[in-house]
C-alpha positions in Angstrom: 118.7 179.4 111.9 119.8 179.9 115.1 117.9 178.8 118.0 118.7 179.0 122.3 116.3 178.9 124.5 115.8 177.5 128.4 112.7 175.6 129.5 111.8 173.8 132.9 110.8 170.1 132.3 107.8 168.8 134.5 110.3 166.9 137.0 111.3 171.3 137.5 114.9 170.4 135.5 115.7 173.3 133.0 116.3 172.3 129.8 118.7 173.7 126.9 116.9 174.1 123.6 120.0 175.0 121.0 121.5 174.1 117.5 123.5 171.4 117.4 127.0 172.4 116.2 129.4 170.9 114.9 131.0 170.2 118.3 128.4 168.3 119.0 128.8 164.9 116.5 130.2 162.0 118.4 127.3 163.4 121.0 124.4 163.4 118.3 125.6 160.6 116.6 125.5 158.8 120.4 122.1 159.4 120.8 120.6 159.2 117.7 122.4 155.2 118.1 120.8 155.1 121.5 116.9 156.5 120.4 117.4 154.3 117.3 117.8 151.4 119.2 115.6 151.9 122.3 112.1 152.3 120.2 110.9 150.6 116.8 109.1 154.0 115.9 112.1 155.9 114.3 112.2 154.7 110.3 115.9 152.7 111.0 117.5 150.9 113.0 121.1 151.3 115.0 122.8 148.9 112.6 121.5 150.3 109.8 123.7 153.8 110.2 126.4 154.1 108.1 127.4 157.7 108.7 130.1 158.3 111.0 131.2 160.8 113.6 133.2 163.4 110.5 129.7 163.1 108.7 128.1 164.2 111.4 130.4 167.4 112.3 129.4 168.7 108.7 126.0 167.8 108.7 125.8 169.6 112.0 127.9 172.3 110.3 125.8 172.9 107.6 122.2 172.7 109.5 124.0 175.2 111.6 124.1 178.0 108.8 121.2 177.0 106.8 118.6 179.8 106.5 115.1 177.2 106.6 116.6 174.3 108.0 117.3 174.0 111.6 118.6 170.8 113.8 118.1 171.1 117.9 119.0 169.6 120.5 117.7 169.1 124.4 120.4 169.7 126.8 119.7 168.6 130.4 123.2 168.1 133.1 125.4 169.2 130.1 124.3 166.2 128.5 122.3 165.7 125.1 119.3 163.5 125.7 117.2 164.5 122.5 117.0 166.0 119.3 114.4 167.7 116.4 115.0 169.1 113.2 112.8 170.5 110.7 113.6 169.8 106.8 112.6 171.8 103.9 110.7 169.2 101.4 112.2 170.8 98.4 111.1 174.2 96.3 108.9 175.2 94.1 105.3 174.2 94.6 106.3 172.3 97.9 108.7 175.4 99.5 106.0 176.0 101.7 106.1 172.7 103.3 108.4 171.0 106.0 108.9 168.1 107.5 110.2 167.6 111.7 111.6 164.9 113.1 112.4 164.1 116.5 113.7 161.6 119.0 114.1 161.6 122.6 116.0 159.0 124.9 113.7 156.8 126.8 115.0 157.5 130.4 113.5 161.6 129.7 110.1 160.3 128.1 107.5 162.0 129.8 108.6 165.0 131.0 108.1 167.9 128.5 111.4 167.4 126.4 109.4 166.2 122.7 106.7 168.9 123.6 109.1 171.8 124.3 111.3 170.6 121.2 108.4 170.5 119.2 107.4 174.0 120.0 111.0 174.9 119.0 110.3 173.2 115.7 107.2 175.0 115.2 108.8 178.5 116.1 111.8 177.9 113.8 109.4 176.9 110.7 107.0 179.5 111.1 110.3 182.1 111.3 111.7 180.5 107.8 108.5 181.5 106.3 107.0 177.7 106.2 103.2 177.5 106.0 102.9 173.7 106.9 104.8 171.3 108.9 104.2 167.4 108.1 105.4 164.3 110.4 104.8 160.5 109.9 104.2 158.4 113.3 103.8 155.3 113.6 99.7 154.5 114.1 100.6 152.2 117.2 102.7 155.2 119.0 99.5 156.8 121.0 101.9 158.4 123.0 103.2 160.8 120.1 99.8 160.5 118.3 98.3 162.3 121.7 100.8 164.7 122.0 101.5 165.8 118.4 97.1 166.7 118.5 97.7 168.3 121.3 100.4 170.7 119.6 97.9 171.2 116.8 98.9 168.4 114.2 95.6 166.6 112.4 96.2 163.3 110.4 95.5 163.9 106.9 96.5 160.0 105.3 97.5 156.4 106.2 100.3 154.4 105.2 99.7 150.9 106.2 102.6 149.4 104.5 104.4 152.8 106.1 107.8 150.6 107.6 108.4 146.8 107.7 109.5 146.1 111.3 112.1 143.7 112.2 109.9 142.6 114.9 106.4 143.4 114.3 106.1 143.1 110.1 104.3 146.3 108.4 103.7 149.2 110.5 101.0 152.3 109.7 102.4 155.4 109.0 100.2 158.3 109.9 100.5 161.4 108.6 100.2 164.5 110.3 100.3 168.5 109.7 100.3 171.0 111.4 99.2 175.1 109.5 101.5 177.8 110.3 99.6 180.9 108.8 
């Protein structure tokens, strides 16, 4: 699925939202590692990453040509500062469901990149024919929860032992969904 859009951020900077492609592999891997080091709210830590640039290049090439999935990047001043993805949850009875994932460099929090990436993912999910977009968020991540709610997501469940943080012990995960039809 192809996607490209220019948006202006709260600080009046221009941000390009587009598909991450194979040639972006090293930069996408770098932003992945950076964001996974910056927060305890993502599903893994930087040192738990086992893939390399070659794997990332292949992964991005597959996503670029997928019909029902997308991997987007946010580019500011020629640099990738965030990523977001829509992934299918499967076939048959769950064919209508997709999962949203997002990560933004902490230096760019609060300027509208998260909102822009989520809006782009919602647009892509609708175009792909999904009727429900889902995500999980750590219950302590109030800023993300507030953003997801503003974007129309509603809570539908909680898992008190969703993540096991190295620093905080158990982290409760909130399951949220957005109906697209």
